N, C-alpha and C positions, 0 to 999 in steps of 0.2 A: 733655240738655245738649250743645251742639255741641262737637265736638273742635276745639281751636284751630288744628290744622295740616291739617285736612281741608277740601277745597273743598266747598261746599254742594251737597247732593243735593236738588233742589227736589221739591215734591209731584208734579209731572207726570213728572219723570224716575224717581222712586221707583215711581209707579204703573205706568209702562211696564215696569220690572224685575219688579214683582210679577206683572203680567199674563203676562210672558214665562215666569217660573218656573212659574206655574200651568198655562199651556198646554203647556209642554214636559214638566214633571215631575209635575204634579198637586199640587205643594206650595204651600200658601198661606203666604206670608211676612207675619208680623204687622207692623203699623205700627211697633211698638216695635223692630223690627230695622233701622231706617233707618241708625243710626250704624254698626252692625256691617257692613251692606252697603257703605257708603261706605268703611269701613276695608279690607274684603277686596278691593275693586276698585281701590284706589289703585295697586297694583302694575301694573295694566293701563294706567292713565293715564300712569304714568311710562314704561312700556315703549313706548307708542305716542306719547310726547312730546305728550300732550294736557293743556291747562291746566285744564280743568274738566269736570264731568259733563255739561253741555249738549253739549259737543263729543263726548264719549264715547258718549252715548246716541244722538246723531245718526249716529255711525259704526255703532252696533249696529243701527239701524233700516234700514240699507242691505241689500237682499236678498242681495248678494254676500258679506256678512260672517258667513256661517253658522258658520264655525270659531270666530269670536270669541264668538258667542252660546253655543256649546257650552262654551267656556272659562268664561263667566260662570256657567253652571249648575254646572260643576265646582267653581268657587270658592265658590259659595253653598250647595252641598249639604253638610251636616255629615257628616263621616265618622269620628266618634269610635268607636273599637272597640279591643278588646284580646283577648288569648288567654284562652280558657276563661271568657269573660264569662258570668255567671249559671251558676256551676259545676254546680249541681244538674241543669241541662239535660244536661250532658255525662255525669254519673253515670247519669241515666235512659237516655240514648241508649246508653251502654255496656252496661247491663243488657239493654236491648231487643235490640240487635244480637247479643248473645251467645246469645239464644234463637232467632234466625232461622237458617234452613237454606239458602235459595237465594241467588242473586246480589242485591246491594244497590246501589241507585243513589240518591244523596242530592243535594239542591239547597240551596245557600246562596244565597238569593234577593236578598240585599242585602249582598254580600260585602265591600264597601269594600276595604280594602287587604290582605285575605286572611286575617286572623287567625282569623276564625270558620271558614272553609273548612278551614284547616290544623289547627285544633283538632278539627274533625270527623274529618279524615283520621287524626290521631294516635289518636283514640278507636277508629276502626275497625281500624287497624293492631294495636292492643292487644287488642281485644275480639271482633272479628268471627270467626266460625267458617269463613267462606268467604274464598277469595282473590279471588273475583269481585266486586269492589266498585269504585265510582268516585264522584267528586264533581263536580258541575257548579256553578260559582260565577258569579254575574252581578251587574253593577252598572251604573248609568247613567253613571258617571264614568270616562272613559278614563284620567284621571290616576291614580286609585287602582288601576285594573285593572293598569296598568303596574307600579306598586309591588308589587301582589300577585304578578304573574308573576316579579318579581325574587326575591321571598321572602327578603329580607334585612331583619333587624330588630335594634334595639338589645338588648343582653343583658338589660337590666333588664326587658324585656317578658317574659322567661321566668320571672319571679317566680311566676306562677300555675301553672306546669307541675306536674303530678304528679311525684313523685320518680322520677328516672331517665329521664324521657321526653326531656329535652333531649339527654342523651348518646346515647340510642337513635335519635332521629329527626332530629337537627340537626348541623350542622357549625359549629365555632367559627371565627370570623374571625381571620385573621392579617395582619400588615403593615398595609396601608391599611384593612383591614376589622376590625382589632382593636377589641374592644368591641361587635362585632355577632355575630349567628349567622345561618345560612341553613338553611332547611328542606332536608333531604336529598333527593337526586334520586328515590329510590323513592317518596316521598310526593308530590313535585312532579309526577311522571308520572301520578298518580292524579287530579289536580285540573285541570279545564279551565275557564278563565276566558273570559267573553264579555260584551259590552256588551248590555244588555237594559233596556227601559223597561217597568216593571210596569203602567203606565197604558195600554199598548197591547196589542193582541191578541198572544198568544205565538206564536212560530214553531212550525210543526207538529212539528219534530224535537226540541223540548224535552219531555223526559219519556218515559214515565211514571216516577215516583219512589216509593221506599219511605218517604222522609223528606224533609220540606221545613222549613228554618229560615227564618222570615219575622219576624225579631226587631228590635224598635226601629225599625220603618219606619212602621207604621200611625199612630203618633202624629203624623206630619206631614200626614195626609190628613183631609179632611172625611168624615163617616159614609158617604154614598153611594159615594164613591170607595174607602173602606176595604172595604166589602162587595164591590164589584166586583172589587177586587184579590184578595181572599181566594177569591172564587168562581172567578176565572180560575185561580188556583194549585191549588185542590183538584180542578179538572178534570184536573190532571196528577198527582194523588196516587192511588196504588193503594188500593183498599179494604183496610182494616186498617193502612194506612200512617199515619205520624205527622206532625202539623203543630205546630211550636213557634213561639210568638209571645213578645214581650218581657213581662217580669213587670208592667210598667206599662201594658200594653195589654189590651184587652177585645174579645171578639166578641159580647158580650151583645146579644140582640135581633136578630141577623142571620139567624136561621132557616136554618142551613146544615147539610149532612149530616155533622156532626161531633159526637163524644161527648167530653166533657172527661174526661181521665184524671187530671188534677190541674191546678191553676191554671197557665195558659199552655201546656199540652200537650194536644193533641187527637188523636183517632183518626178517620180517615175511615171512614164507615159504608157 
């Protein structure tokens, strides 16, 4: 059903946006997402003082407007995340790192606004036996990476924290930041954020890692792309290292050098 206040997004315009998303991010946007796409891009029509999607898509097609095309990818990639999402993963990670002796390097491969990476960091601060650990966190969206680096979140997001961890690892906001908390500097220093497209070849300096979280990303990709992404990432995972995927995701039939330790947790062989 068409939204009464949205300019119409024609078949041709929507196809262009679908193709652009597919080429840049590898994500296939279903036809059913047309109203959602129109709604999310309305802010850009207003910002550029454009009357309709024909005008906006013509603007996007111009080679010089690369920044605007990036912004569209930002607006259309879903970045839903929260602290300690799928908590059993963090229990498993905590037990595993407590049994390790050497330095630990972890990767949050679709870090969105940082909640996953900082959940990993808190788990290591609490459970790792070594002080030599770091977390690399990457995402395609510059907008969410900026939020992740700020590390400021509404207090209600701390509801999932294990008891005492908010006090130990975070600062409570005062004055204009009342109602928020910020991840403390010792943990922020352990986490490095970078822009990275998992559909492309990985830079040589990325990895190797002891643990990779690749959760709730694969659902957006077609099977051949899923397999290629996982293959690319496990090329940077040390033998004996762990790969975590989302509980709703599967690597069934991909024939990769991975051993399932439990649903959604794999060991690199």
